gemmi code that builds the backbone of each chain (N, CA, C; Angstrom):
import gemmi

chains = {
    "A": [
        ("UNK", (2.285, 1.804, -11.396), (1.183, 1.932, -10.562), (-0.051, 1.405, -10.620)),
        ("UNK", (-0.820, 0.696, -10.066), (-2.457, 0.025, -10.030), (-2.990, 1.180, -10.395)),
        ("UNK", (-4.036, 1.362, -10.995), (-5.074, 2.039, -10.533), (-5.935, 2.081, -9.467)),
        ("UNK", (-6.488, 3.218, -8.319), (-7.066, 3.126, -7.367), (-8.082, 2.373, -7.735)),
        ("UNK", (-9.033, 1.354, -7.044), (-10.200, 0.792, -7.141), (-11.486, 1.819, -7.652)),
        ("UNK", (-11.155, 3.375, -6.840), (-12.289, 3.888, -7.227), (-12.037, 4.343, -8.773)),
        ("UNK", (-11.043, 4.218, -9.268), (-11.034, 4.903, -10.604), (-11.497, 3.188, -11.535)),
        ("UNK", (-11.228, 1.837, -10.553), (-12.102, 0.727, -11.512), (-13.717, 0.518, -10.882)),
        ("UNK", (-14.082, 0.901, -10.198), (-15.417, 0.264, -9.538), (-15.158, -0.097, -8.148)),
        ("UNK", (-15.889, -1.099, -7.692), (-15.689, -1.758, -6.156), (-13.928, -2.873, -6.682)),
        ("UNK", (-13.486, -3.168, -5.757), (-12.463, -3.904, -5.774), (-12.339, -4.406, -4.289)),
        ("UNK", (-11.225, -5.733, -4.602), (-10.956, -6.005, -3.142), (-10.527, -4.932, -1.937)),
        ("UNK", (-9.518, -4.470, -2.474), (-9.396, -3.037, -1.349), (-10.500, -2.372, -1.148)),
        ("UNK", (-11.297, -1.850, -2.109), (-12.035, -0.953, -1.441), (-12.986, -1.607, -0.377)),
        ("UNK", (-13.465, -2.986, -0.917), (-13.910, -3.611, 0.016), (-13.675, -3.672, 1.326)),
        ("UNK", (-12.301, -4.103, 1.401), (-11.459, -4.190, 2.861), (-11.506, -2.951, 3.612)),
        ("UNK", (-11.039, -1.692, 2.784), (-11.474, -0.566, 3.890), (-12.671, -0.472, 4.074)),
        ("UNK", (-13.404, -0.397, 3.550), (-15.122, -0.448, 3.689), (-15.497, -1.200, 4.930)),
        ("UNK", (-14.962, -2.473, 4.823), (-15.135, -3.504, 5.931), (-14.120, -3.058, 7.319)),
        ("UNK", (-13.124, -2.263, 6.986), (-12.530, -1.503, 7.896), (-13.161, -0.333, 8.917)),
        ("UNK", (-14.199, 0.567, 7.948), (-14.707, 1.613, 8.292), (-16.171, 0.883, 9.345)),
        ("UNK", (-16.501, -0.065, 8.529), (-17.927, -0.884, 9.545), (-17.695, -1.337, 10.430)),
        ("UNK", (-16.248, -1.841, 10.932), (-15.869, -2.317, 11.915), (-15.147, -1.020, 13.072)),
        ("UNK", (-15.468, -0.190, 12.671), (-14.357, 0.931, 13.490), (-15.646, 1.971, 14.586)),
        ("UNK", (-16.385, 1.386, 14.928), (-17.316, 1.625, 15.940), (-16.402, 2.237, 17.102)),
        ("UNK", (-15.960, 3.501, 17.824), (-15.375, 3.563, 19.213), (-14.225, 4.605, 18.652)),
        ("UNK", (-13.526, 4.267, 17.563), (-12.582, 4.893, 17.558), (-12.946, 6.227, 16.720)),
        ("UNK", (-11.718, 7.572, 17.242), (-12.171, 8.574, 16.853), (-11.717, 8.801, 15.329)),
        ("UNK", (-12.591, 9.740, 15.002), (-12.604, 10.075, 13.925), (-11.502, 10.409, 13.358)),
        ("UNK", (-10.343, 11.185, 13.953), (-9.147, 11.280, 13.433), (-8.336, 9.735, 13.002)),
        ("UNK", (-8.219, 9.119, 14.214), (-7.668, 8.221, 14.550), (-8.027, 7.298, 13.494)),
        ("UNK", (-9.361, 7.023, 13.144), (-10.256, 6.281, 12.099), (-9.561, 6.498, 10.871)),
        ("UNK", (-9.220, 8.282, 10.233), (-8.793, 8.606, 9.351), (-7.419, 8.065, 8.912)),
        ("UNK", (-6.695, 8.183, 10.053), (-5.233, 7.937, 9.605), (-5.196, 6.179, 9.631)),
        ("UNK", (-6.006, 5.362, 10.312), (-5.947, 4.349, 10.153), (-6.411, 3.810, 9.005)),
        ("UNK", (-7.390, 4.202, 8.012), (-7.734, 4.245, 6.818), (-6.973, 4.402, 5.913)),
        ("UNK", (-6.090, 5.672, 5.609), (-4.919, 5.741, 5.223), (-3.861, 4.893, 4.862)),
        ("UNK", (-3.554, 4.894, 6.589), (-2.581, 3.803, 6.525), (-2.636, 2.134, 6.066)),
        ("UNK", (-3.909, 1.823, 6.400), (-4.251, 0.630, 5.325), (-4.303, 1.016, 4.273)),
        ("UNK", (-4.887, 1.826, 3.554), (-5.292, 1.790, 2.023), (-3.555, 2.081, 1.378)),
        ("UNK", (-2.671, 2.733, 1.870), (-1.359, 2.772, 1.484), (-0.786, 1.413, 1.105)),
        ("UNK", (-0.512, 0.828, 2.530), (-0.338, -0.841, 2.647), (-0.621, -1.673, 1.677)),
        ("UNK", (-2.155, -1.528, 1.265), (-2.615, -2.452, 0.676), (-2.250, -2.438, -0.528)),
        ("UNK", (-2.135, -0.892, -0.904), (-2.108, -0.870, -2.501), (-0.647, -1.410, -2.751)),
        ("UNK", (0.171, -0.797, -1.715), (1.833, -1.131, -1.935), (1.641, -2.859, -2.190)),
        ("UNK", (0.996, -3.553, -1.060), (0.955, -4.607, -1.457), (1.108, -5.398, -2.915)),
        ("UNK", (-0.562, -4.687, -3.307), (-1.061, -5.228, -4.488), (0.023, -4.613, -5.654)),
        ("UNK", (0.682, -3.667, -6.012), (1.406, -3.025, -6.806), (2.716, -3.929, -6.869)),
        ("UNK", (3.215, -4.594, -5.547), (4.329, -5.109, -5.685), (3.812, -6.757, -6.405)),
        ("UNK", (2.678, -7.391, -6.094), (2.245, -8.999, -6.887), (2.087, -8.497, -7.792)),
        ("UNK", (1.505, -7.445, -8.180), (1.196, -7.315, -9.330), (2.668, -6.838, -10.634)),
        ("UNK", (3.575, -6.528, -10.276), (4.901, -6.356, -10.624), (5.322, -7.682, -10.706)),
        ("UNK", (5.154, -8.514, -9.556), (5.540, -10.093, -9.978), (4.827, -10.983, -10.574)),
        ("UNK", (3.871, -10.251, -11.308), (3.105, -10.730, -12.728), (1.652, -11.340, -12.068)),
        ("UNK", (1.094, -10.796, -11.057), (-0.331, -11.316, -10.650), (-1.511, -10.438, -11.842)),
        ("UNK", (-1.994, -10.475, -12.050), (-3.411, -9.912, -12.827), (-4.034, -8.744, -11.592)),
        ("UNK", (-4.523, -7.673, -12.287), (-4.664, -6.525, -11.205), (-5.849, -7.257, -10.265)),
        ("UNK", (-6.867, -7.864, -10.583), (-7.822, -8.006, -9.812), (-7.017, -9.020, -8.686)),
        ("UNK", (-6.434, -10.103, -9.160), (-5.637, -10.780, -8.302), (-5.029, -10.683, -7.044)),
        ("UNK", (-4.009, -9.704, -7.703), (-3.042, -8.692, -6.764), (-3.688, -7.969, -6.103)),
        ("UNK", (-4.707, -7.436, -5.950), (-5.297, -7.029, -5.028), (-6.128, -7.516, -4.050)),
        ("UNK", (-6.729, -8.793, -4.134), (-7.035, -10.119, -3.404), (-6.178, -10.789, -2.666)),
        ("UNK", (-4.829, -10.681, -3.123), (-3.614, -11.388, -2.361), (-3.041, -10.338, -1.150)),
        ("UNK", (-3.403, -9.198, -1.684), (-2.904, -7.948, -0.568), (-4.170, -7.887, 0.457)),
        ("UNK", (-5.203, -8.231, -0.222), (-6.376, -8.172, 1.057), (-6.278, -9.708, 1.976)),
        ("UNK", (-6.071, -10.335, 1.499), (-6.089, -11.938, 2.209), (-4.671, -11.583, 3.363)),
        ("UNK", (-3.540, -11.002, 2.539), (-2.301, -11.254, 3.659), (-2.553, -10.284, 4.524)),
        ("UNK", (-3.482, -8.839, 4.130), (-3.496, -7.788, 5.618), (-4.498, -8.410, 6.495)),
        ("UNK", (-5.191, -9.845, 6.288), (-6.025, -10.479, 7.773), (-7.487, -9.173, 7.902)),
        ("UNK", (-8.377, -9.609, 8.642), (-9.329, -9.636, 8.844), (-9.440, -8.121, 9.685)),
        ("UNK", (-10.331, -7.171, 9.072), (-9.909, -6.048, 9.104), (-10.215, -5.682, 10.581)),
        ("UNK", (-11.048, -6.788, 11.455), (-11.550, -6.580, 12.343), (-10.538, -6.653, 13.671)),
        ("UNK", (-9.723, -7.641, 13.276), (-8.197, -7.892, 14.256), (-7.402, -6.578, 14.019)),
        ("UNK", (-7.337, -6.030, 13.117), (-6.543, -4.585, 13.537), (-7.224, -3.614, 14.120)),
        ("UNK", (-9.020, -3.170, 14.205), (-9.449, -2.553, 14.748), (-9.743, -2.807, 16.457)),
        ("UNK", (-9.953, -4.016, 16.582), (-9.997, -4.654, 18.050), (-8.758, -4.437, 18.347)),
        ("UNK", (-7.430, -4.485, 18.212), (-5.930, -4.517, 18.395), (-6.039, -2.929, 18.682)),
        ("UNK", (-6.539, -1.991, 17.972), (-6.484, -0.326, 18.004), (-7.346, 0.045, 19.257)),
        ("UNK", (-8.686, -0.644, 19.046), (-9.147, -0.384, 20.484), (-8.397, -0.578, 21.530)),
        ("UNK", (-8.014, -1.976, 21.396), (-7.612, -2.118, 22.844), (-6.237, -1.443, 23.424)),
        ("UNK", (-5.447, -0.559, 22.552), (-4.402, 0.269, 22.872), (-4.963, 1.400, 23.061)),
        ("UNK", (-6.150, 1.702, 22.738), (-6.364, 3.369, 22.945), (-7.313, 3.021, 24.221)),
        ("UNK", (-7.823, 1.927, 25.036), (-8.628, 1.511, 25.473), (-7.631, 2.136, 27.096)),
        ("UNK", (-8.843, 2.849, 28.062), (-8.150, 3.586, 29.344), (-7.582, 2.288, 30.259)),
        ("UNK", (-6.753, 2.194, 30.841), (-6.511, 0.849, 31.734), (-7.796, 1.276, 32.987)),
        ("UNK", (-7.813, 0.175, 33.455), (-8.571, -0.115, 34.767), (-7.911, 0.866, 35.651)),
        ("UNK", (-6.271, 0.250, 35.715), (-5.753, 1.189, 36.889), (-5.837, 2.283, 36.764)),
        ("UNK", (-5.811, 2.974, 35.057), (-5.643, 4.646, 35.329), (-7.214, 5.113, 35.847)),
        ("UNK", (-8.264, 4.377, 35.593), (-9.508, 5.024, 36.107), (-9.970, 4.929, 37.331)),
        ("UNK", (-9.308, 3.901, 37.921), (-9.395, 3.814, 39.391), (-8.779, 5.056, 40.172)),
        ("UNK", (-7.329, 5.258, 39.453), (-6.680, 6.557, 40.279), (-7.636, 7.759, 40.088)),
        ("UNK", (-8.338, 7.893, 38.276), (-8.575, 8.936, 38.335), (-10.260, 9.173, 39.405)),
        ("UNK", (-10.943, 8.024, 39.263), (-11.923, 7.898, 40.401), (-11.525, 8.541, 41.817)),
        ("UNK", (-10.603, 7.808, 42.325), (-10.025, 8.011, 43.731), (-9.058, 9.701, 43.628)),
        ("UNK", (-8.726, 10.006, 42.885), (-7.734, 11.376, 42.822), (-9.746, 12.480, 42.936)),
        ("UNK", (-10.384, 12.440, 42.381), (-11.766, 13.116, 41.977), (-12.275, 12.922, 43.597)),
        ("UNK", (-12.229, 11.664, 43.936), (-12.927, 11.434, 45.383), (-12.278, 12.679, 46.625)),
        ("UNK", (-10.943, 12.221, 46.637), (-10.104, 13.201, 47.051), (-9.944, 14.482, 47.053)),
        ("UNK", (-10.140, 14.988, 46.254), (-10.222, 16.178, 45.225), (-11.575, 16.852, 46.399)),
        ("UNK", (-12.724, 15.963, 45.644), (-13.867, 16.373, 46.507), (-14.453, 16.965, 48.025)),
        ("UNK", (-13.185, 15.757, 48.101), (-13.375, 15.782, 49.868), (-12.877, 16.860, 50.189)),
        ("UNK", (-10.947, 16.814, 49.730), (-10.835, 17.969, 50.052), (-11.441, 19.729, 49.846)),
        ("UNK", (-12.205, 19.313, 48.552), (-12.612, 20.699, 48.647), (-13.838, 20.902, 49.599)),
        ("UNK", (-14.661, 19.938, 50.108), (-15.806, 19.852, 51.404), (-14.915, 19.947, 52.662)),
        ("UNK", (-13.633, 20.023, 52.750), (-13.450, 20.146, 54.273), (-12.911, 21.385, 54.359)),
        ("UNK", (-12.284, 21.772, 53.014), (-12.071, 23.436, 53.000), (-13.055, 24.523, 53.113)),
        ("UNK", (-14.476, 23.991, 52.249), (-15.618, 24.589, 52.459), (-16.330, 24.650, 54.010)),
        ("UNK", (-16.087, 24.066, 54.816), (-16.463, 23.622, 56.349), (-15.685, 24.265, 56.815)),
        ("UNK", (-14.360, 24.357, 56.942), (-13.421, 24.908, 57.508), (-13.588, 26.979, 57.337)),
        ("UNK", (-13.854, 26.908, 56.011), (-14.093, 28.583, 55.735), (-15.398, 28.719, 56.330)),
        ("UNK", (-16.640, 28.076, 56.286), (-17.471, 28.419, 56.944), (-17.574, 28.499, 58.252)),
        ("UNK", (-16.671, 27.695, 58.963), (-16.028, 28.043, 60.892), (-15.654, 28.986, 60.787)),
        ("UNK", (-14.639, 29.295, 60.158), (-13.946, 30.978, 60.434), (-14.793, 32.059, 60.077)),
        ("UNK", (-15.859, 31.873, 59.387), (-16.656, 33.234, 58.819), (-17.289, 33.013, 59.779)),
        ("UNK", (-17.957, 31.857, 60.426), (-18.919, 32.178, 61.235), (-18.513, 32.674, 62.749)),
        ("UNK", (-17.110, 32.479, 63.271), (-16.186, 32.674, 64.081), (-16.373, 34.501, 64.258)),
        ("UNK", (-15.594, 34.970, 63.060), (-15.608, 35.934, 62.735), (-16.823, 36.866, 62.544)),
        ("UNK", (-17.746, 36.278, 62.373), (-19.351, 37.277, 62.438), (-19.534, 37.236, 63.641)),
        ("UNK", (-19.399, 35.853, 64.514), (-20.120, 36.256, 66.080), (-19.110, 36.903, 66.744)),
        ("UNK", (-17.628, 37.232, 66.717), (-17.099, 38.052, 67.110), (-17.225, 39.317, 67.066)),
        ("UNK", (-17.763, 39.788, 65.681), (-17.650, 40.915, 65.337), (-19.254, 41.592, 65.783)),
        ("UNK", (-20.141, 40.920, 65.532), (-21.656, 41.135, 65.660), (-21.918, 41.195, 67.495)),
        ("UNK", (-21.625, 40.122, 68.311), (-21.944, 39.886, 69.801), (-21.661, 41.187, 70.307)),
        ("UNK", (-20.586, 41.707, 70.711), (-20.314, 43.221, 70.988), (-21.626, 44.253, 70.868)),
        ("UNK", (-22.234, 43.957, 69.193), (-23.317, 45.013, 68.741), (-24.602, 44.995, 70.109)),
        ("UNK", (-24.385, 43.399, 69.948), (-25.743, 42.816, 70.454), (-25.617, 42.633, 71.965)),
        ("UNK", (-24.616, 43.537, 72.341), (-24.731, 43.404, 74.077), (-24.194, 42.118, 74.428)),
        ("UNK", (-23.416, 41.327, 73.729), (-23.174, 40.058, 74.306), (-21.367, 39.839, 74.732)),
        ("UNK", (-21.433, 39.633, 75.613), (-19.659, 39.609, 75.972), (-18.918, 38.759, 75.673)),
        ("UNK", (-19.575, 37.591, 75.282), (-18.977, 36.399, 75.107), (-18.057, 36.384, 73.850)),
        ("UNK", (-16.535, 36.267, 73.483), (-16.177, 36.172, 72.459), (-15.739, 34.782, 71.918)),
        ("UNK", (-15.991, 33.922, 71.346), (-15.379, 33.043, 70.536), (-13.777, 32.937, 70.537)),
        ("UNK", (-12.891, 32.420, 71.241), (-11.561, 32.247, 70.769), (-11.188, 32.027, 69.745)),
    ],
    "B": [
        ("UNK", (8.186, -17.678, 10.379), (6.954, -17.756, 12.224), (6.413, -16.723, 12.302)),
        ("UNK", (5.247, -17.019, 12.802), (4.491, -15.876, 12.977), (4.384, -15.250, 14.116)),
        ("UNK", (3.503, -14.403, 14.602), (3.626, -13.514, 15.424), (3.768, -14.227, 16.963)),
        ("UNK", (3.352, -15.231, 17.505), (3.288, -16.096, 18.492), (5.205, -16.050, 18.472)),
        ("UNK", (5.750, -16.838, 18.001), (7.303, -16.856, 17.501), (7.896, -15.709, 18.155)),
        ("UNK", (7.499, -14.372, 18.095), (8.184, -13.595, 18.247), (7.490, -12.895, 19.882)),
        ("UNK", (7.018, -13.434, 20.264), (6.172, -12.664, 21.454), (7.159, -12.321, 22.260)),
        ("UNK", (6.608, -10.766, 22.802), (8.011, -10.541, 23.643), (9.193, -9.603, 23.034)),
        ("UNK", (9.263, -9.705, 21.812), (10.427, -9.115, 21.210), (10.074, -8.484, 19.939)),
        ("UNK", (8.616, -8.200, 19.742), (8.029, -7.393, 18.769), (9.032, -5.885, 18.476)),
        ("UNK", (8.795, -5.530, 19.943), (9.041, -4.423, 19.812), (10.554, -3.857, 19.860)),
        ("UNK", (11.644, -4.944, 19.838), (12.990, -5.149, 19.769), (13.073, -4.853, 18.019)),
        ("UNK", (11.803, -5.771, 17.597), (12.450, -6.147, 15.927), (12.249, -4.727, 15.409)),
        ("UNK", (10.802, -3.883, 15.766), (10.345, -2.853, 15.179), (11.353, -1.572, 14.990)),
        ("UNK", (11.976, -1.630, 16.688), (13.121, -0.477, 16.924), (14.054, -0.658, 16.095)),
        ("UNK", (14.735, -2.471, 15.801), (15.944, -2.205, 15.125), (15.574, -2.224, 13.593)),
        ("UNK", (14.722, -2.615, 13.164), (14.313, -2.616, 11.755), (14.424, -0.812, 11.208)),
        ("UNK", (13.760, 0.197, 12.217), (13.395, 1.044, 12.197), (14.729, 1.966, 12.929)),
        ("UNK", (15.642, 1.783, 13.186), (16.891, 2.118, 13.754), (17.596, 2.188, 12.219)),
        ("UNK", (17.558, 1.456, 11.236), (18.244, 2.043, 10.191), (18.237, 3.174, 9.173)),
        ("UNK", (16.621, 2.945, 9.081), (16.297, 3.915, 8.515), (15.172, 4.351, 8.586)),
        ("UNK", (14.017, 5.442, 8.584), (13.028, 5.199, 9.139), (12.123, 4.988, 7.390)),
        ("UNK", (10.632, 4.407, 8.398), (10.184, 3.418, 6.972), (8.745, 3.687, 7.095)),
        ("UNK", (7.761, 3.110, 6.183), (6.298, 3.276, 7.073), (5.761, 1.611, 7.038)),
        ("UNK", (4.702, 1.468, 7.755), (4.451, -0.080, 7.862), (4.383, -0.861, 7.072)),
        ("UNK", (4.052, -0.904, 5.779), (4.501, -1.569, 4.584), (6.042, -2.435, 4.452)),
        ("UNK", (6.976, -1.238, 4.312), (8.301, -1.416, 4.531), (8.347, -2.063, 5.363)),
        ("UNK", (8.234, -1.697, 6.627), (8.771, -2.204, 7.576), (8.312, -3.914, 7.644)),
        ("UNK", (7.521, -4.137, 7.627), (7.077, -5.713, 7.378), (7.709, -6.038, 6.620)),
        ("UNK", (7.980, -5.515, 5.182), (8.889, -6.164, 3.855), (10.078, -6.288, 4.604)),
        ("UNK", (10.597, -5.412, 4.872), (12.338, -5.324, 5.490), (12.226, -6.651, 6.486)),
        ("UNK", (11.337, -6.864, 7.300), (11.359, -8.140, 8.344), (11.742, -9.146, 7.710)),
        ("UNK", (10.155, -9.493, 6.445), (10.728, -10.550, 5.991), (11.830, -11.013, 5.014)),
        ("UNK", (12.453, -10.097, 4.569), (13.230, -9.856, 3.727), (15.010, -10.223, 4.433)),
        ("UNK", (15.016, -10.009, 5.701), (16.452, -9.689, 6.347), (16.321, -10.752, 6.796)),
        ("UNK", (15.151, -11.757, 6.831), (15.012, -12.862, 7.933), (15.114, -14.104, 6.968)),
        ("UNK", (14.729, -13.747, 5.523), (14.698, -14.860, 4.480), (13.253, -15.556, 5.104)),
        ("UNK", (12.156, -14.725, 5.054), (10.986, -15.143, 5.264), (10.915, -15.447, 6.466)),
        ("UNK", (11.472, -15.809, 7.260), (11.277, -16.518, 8.672), (10.263, -15.866, 9.541)),
        ("UNK", (10.679, -14.192, 9.133), (9.489, -13.737, 10.247), (8.775, -12.699, 9.244)),
        ("UNK", (7.187, -13.550, 9.070), (6.417, -13.361, 8.551), (5.419, -12.658, 9.355)),
        ("UNK", (5.308, -11.265, 9.852), (4.253, -10.593, 10.639), (3.363, -10.223, 10.325)),
        ("UNK", (2.335, -10.309, 10.741), (1.033, -9.836, 10.324), (0.807, -7.967, 10.796)),
        ("UNK", (-0.152, -7.562, 9.928), (-0.689, -6.384, 9.924), (-1.285, -6.425, 10.769)),
        ("UNK", (-1.987, -7.085, 11.329), (-2.673, -6.588, 12.713), (-1.769, -6.696, 13.593)),
        ("UNK", (-0.850, -7.247, 13.619), (-0.041, -7.215, 14.904), (1.066, -6.094, 14.971)),
        ("UNK", (1.567, -5.703, 13.673), (2.833, -4.496, 13.251), (1.902, -2.950, 13.603)),
        ("UNK", (0.949, -2.905, 13.022), (0.509, -1.723, 12.988), (-0.030, -1.124, 14.408)),
        ("UNK", (-0.729, -1.898, 15.176), (-0.938, -1.647, 16.791), (0.154, -0.980, 17.580)),
        ("UNK", (1.280, -2.244, 17.177), (2.670, -1.943, 17.822), (3.482, -0.795, 17.361)),
        ("UNK", (3.560, -0.461, 16.345), (3.941, 0.842, 15.930), (3.470, 2.171, 16.416)),
        ("UNK", (1.546, 1.809, 16.771), (0.857, 3.224, 17.221), (1.406, 3.009, 18.551)),
        ("UNK", (1.641, 1.775, 19.477), (1.699, 1.868, 20.605), (2.907, 2.367, 21.194)),
        ("UNK", (3.932, 2.051, 20.043), (5.494, 2.524, 20.269), (5.645, 4.394, 20.344)),
        ("UNK", (4.877, 4.524, 19.304), (4.835, 6.086, 19.122), (4.303, 6.803, 20.696)),
        ("UNK", (3.414, 6.362, 20.860), (2.434, 6.529, 22.093), (3.242, 6.765, 23.030)),
        ("UNK", (4.360, 5.545, 23.546), (5.269, 5.576, 24.348), (6.268, 6.133, 24.201)),
        ("UNK", (6.331, 6.943, 23.217), (7.400, 8.149, 22.743), (8.744, 7.518, 22.230)),
        ("UNK", (8.656, 6.227, 22.094), (9.849, 5.677, 21.356), (9.842, 5.686, 19.966)),
        ("UNK", (9.098, 6.434, 19.530), (9.028, 6.534, 17.613), (8.095, 7.604, 17.514)),
        ("UNK", (8.618, 8.327, 16.286), (7.496, 9.694, 15.988), (6.861, 8.929, 14.720)),
        ("UNK", (5.955, 9.771, 13.948), (5.772, 9.392, 12.791), (5.172, 10.935, 12.124)),
        ("UNK", (5.173, 10.757, 10.583), (4.764, 11.794, 10.463), (4.572, 11.311, 8.661)),
        ("UNK", (3.429, 12.378, 8.544), (2.770, 11.543, 6.752), (3.563, 12.174, 5.762)),
        ("UNK", (4.140, 11.982, 4.926), (4.089, 12.143, 3.907), (4.495, 11.492, 2.253)),
        ("UNK", (4.289, 12.178, 1.139), (3.993, 11.418, 0.056), (5.362, 10.971, -0.276)),
        ("UNK", (5.289, 9.635, -0.900), (6.595, 8.478, -0.722), (5.933, 8.166, -2.657)),
        ("UNK", (6.441, 7.742, -3.587), (6.337, 7.445, -4.637), (4.678, 7.587, -4.762)),
        ("UNK", (4.425, 8.614, -4.600), (2.806, 9.236, -5.487), (1.524, 8.619, -3.795)),
        ("UNK", (2.112, 8.286, -2.728), (1.375, 8.055, -2.374), (1.528, 8.212, -0.406)),
        ("UNK", (0.590, 8.850, -0.092), (0.521, 9.242, 1.380), (1.007, 8.448, 2.018)),
        ("UNK", (2.030, 8.364, 3.007), (2.601, 7.212, 3.961), (2.540, 7.956, 5.126)),
        ("UNK", (2.838, 7.076, 6.256), (3.080, 7.492, 7.836), (4.193, 7.020, 7.852)),
        ("UNK", (5.409, 7.746, 7.450), (6.747, 7.317, 7.836), (6.997, 7.280, 9.283)),
        ("UNK", (7.267, 6.212, 10.048), (8.259, 6.174, 11.707), (9.688, 6.483, 11.208)),
        ("UNK", (10.300, 7.121, 12.800), (11.402, 6.789, 12.979), (11.202, 7.036, 14.588)),
        ("UNK", (12.937, 6.386, 14.752), (12.984, 6.147, 16.277), (13.270, 7.511, 16.531)),
        ("UNK", (13.095, 7.927, 17.934), (13.155, 9.009, 18.500), (14.401, 8.647, 19.727)),
        ("UNK", (14.945, 9.698, 20.459), (16.272, 9.573, 21.020), (16.037, 8.350, 22.246)),
        ("UNK", (14.485, 8.668, 22.809), (14.347, 7.975, 23.714), (13.742, 6.444, 23.021)),
        ("UNK", (13.608, 6.218, 21.855), (13.580, 5.082, 21.284), (14.951, 4.238, 20.834)),
        ("UNK", (15.942, 5.064, 20.698), (17.415, 4.534, 20.630), (17.721, 4.101, 21.636)),
        ("UNK", (17.718, 4.655, 22.934), (18.210, 4.251, 24.539), (17.366, 2.962, 24.661)),
        ("UNK", (15.815, 2.961, 24.494), (15.219, 1.534, 24.492), (15.684, 0.503, 23.839)),
        ("UNK", (16.422, 0.908, 22.664), (16.589, -0.384, 21.564), (17.794, -0.872, 22.280)),
        ("UNK", (18.647, -0.121, 22.637), (19.987, -0.288, 23.474), (19.773, -1.050, 24.204)),
        ("UNK", (18.878, -1.006, 25.279), (18.589, -1.773, 26.638), (17.989, -2.951, 26.277)),
        ("UNK", (17.255, -2.935, 25.160), (16.529, -4.055, 24.560), (17.280, -4.928, 24.133)),
        ("UNK", (18.315, -4.584, 23.446), (19.418, -5.302, 22.648), (20.249, -5.931, 23.531)),
        ("UNK", (20.076, -5.308, 24.791), (21.222, -6.206, 25.774), (20.592, -7.112, 26.425)),
        ("UNK", (19.661, -6.858, 26.711), (18.624, -7.951, 27.230), (18.461, -9.151, 26.400)),
        ("UNK", (18.467, -9.103, 25.324), (18.223, -10.207, 23.861), (19.554, -10.988, 24.353)),
        ("UNK", (20.674, -10.135, 23.953), (21.826, -10.723, 24.193), (22.366, -11.259, 25.126)),
        ("UNK", (21.538, -11.237, 26.444), (21.584, -11.861, 27.655), (20.978, -13.300, 27.804)),
        ("UNK", (19.638, -12.719, 27.078), (18.957, -14.345, 26.968), (19.669, -15.056, 26.042)),
        ("UNK", (19.999, -14.814, 24.696), (20.624, -15.636, 24.065), (21.877, -16.048, 24.749)),
        ("UNK", (22.710, -15.742, 25.372), (23.566, -16.460, 26.072), (23.593, -17.514, 26.851)),
        ("UNK", (22.491, -16.959, 27.563), (21.851, -17.678, 28.967), (21.335, -19.134, 28.162)),
        ("UNK", (20.477, -18.916, 27.035), (19.540, -20.231, 26.533), (20.981, -21.068, 25.928)),
        ("UNK", (21.845, -20.416, 25.521), (22.755, -21.057, 24.230), (23.793, -21.897, 25.424)),
        ("UNK", (24.264, -21.293, 26.706), (24.914, -21.944, 27.743), (23.829, -23.066, 28.219)),
        ("UNK", (22.750, -22.955, 28.677), (21.287, -24.352, 29.120), (21.751, -25.803, 27.422)),
        ("UNK", (21.627, -24.832, 26.597), (22.169, -25.842, 25.558), (23.164, -26.448, 25.039)),
        ("UNK", (23.918, -26.083, 25.559), (25.473, -26.385, 25.143), (25.864, -27.380, 25.977)),
        ("UNK", (25.394, -27.749, 27.576), (25.486, -28.510, 28.613), (25.742, -29.661, 28.047)),
        ("UNK", (26.664, -30.479, 28.666), (27.069, -31.961, 27.851), (26.048, -32.550, 28.388)),
        ("UNK", (25.375, -33.632, 27.855), (24.415, -34.665, 28.088), (24.476, -35.066, 29.499)),
        ("UNK", (25.468, -35.787, 29.728), (25.801, -36.345, 30.951), (25.767, -35.818, 31.983)),
        ("UNK", (26.221, -34.486, 31.937), (26.383, -33.464, 33.513), (25.150, -32.646, 33.453)),
        ("UNK", (24.370, -32.519, 32.501), (23.172, -32.234, 32.692), (21.742, -33.073, 33.526)),
        ("UNK", (22.120, -34.271, 32.921), (21.877, -35.885, 33.738), (21.978, -35.946, 35.038)),
        ("UNK", (23.379, -35.436, 35.568), (24.039, -35.227, 36.840), (23.037, -34.191, 37.919)),
        ("UNK", (23.208, -33.195, 36.810), (22.343, -31.814, 37.467), (21.434, -32.288, 38.098)),
        ("UNK", (20.268, -33.140, 36.910), (18.928, -33.459, 37.460), (18.659, -34.588, 38.178)),
    ],
}
model = gemmi.Model(1)
for chain_id, residues in chains.items():
    chain = gemmi.Chain(chain_id)
    for i, (resn, *xyz) in enumerate(residues, 1):
        res = gemmi.Residue()
        res.name, res.seqid = resn, gemmi.SeqId(i, " ")
        for name, pos in zip(("N", "CA", "C"), xyz):
            atom = gemmi.Atom()
            atom.name, atom.element = name, gemmi.Element(name[0])
            atom.pos, atom.b_iso = gemmi.Position(*pos), 0.0
            res.add_atom(atom)
        chain.add_residue(res)
    model.add_chain(chain)
structure = gemmi.Structure()
structure.add_model(model)
structure.setup_entities()
């Protein structure tokens, strides 16, 4: 097993992971932690395979990082996957609007019922004869 | 063949590979490369988001396990993943039959048809 870059000082894999971390704004901490752990395991597996095939440790890491590609492309693919689709956003806005409208309608209806009740109860006391149906 | 060559069939390939045995991302990419004699060389930037998307869709499940001294995220097919694989495999086979039938058309006949 190739010793980790943390044991050797900075290496290509360590630089790649740092790049991944730098470009990962917008991802939640848990997602980011999983992404970094998964990427690191992948890179070290790949470097190990290259090392076993005869490459020097430094070259093996460089090859693994080169094959892994741009950190940014992985992060943007993750962002795209995690982004809420516009249709879902629109549906949420519409549902919220309907909910607020419903609550408003119920409030108006309830206040009307209360009003009728109050008028019916108070009017006889006040000497008025009219009852609201 | 890069990702563009398998566009639309990436899910089928990933589900197909993981149907044999649960595996982590590196193993999936290596298996795809080896089983196709290097024809399918998929990038990590395509495979990992696809694995995560399939997991979001409930077709894969994942768990972190120590394998050979390293913590790895192992993916496996769920029951829904098996069903989806079956459906995607049938679609693929129907597509292959359709394309083959076009390619097998005799030259004169296809010219007549046009």
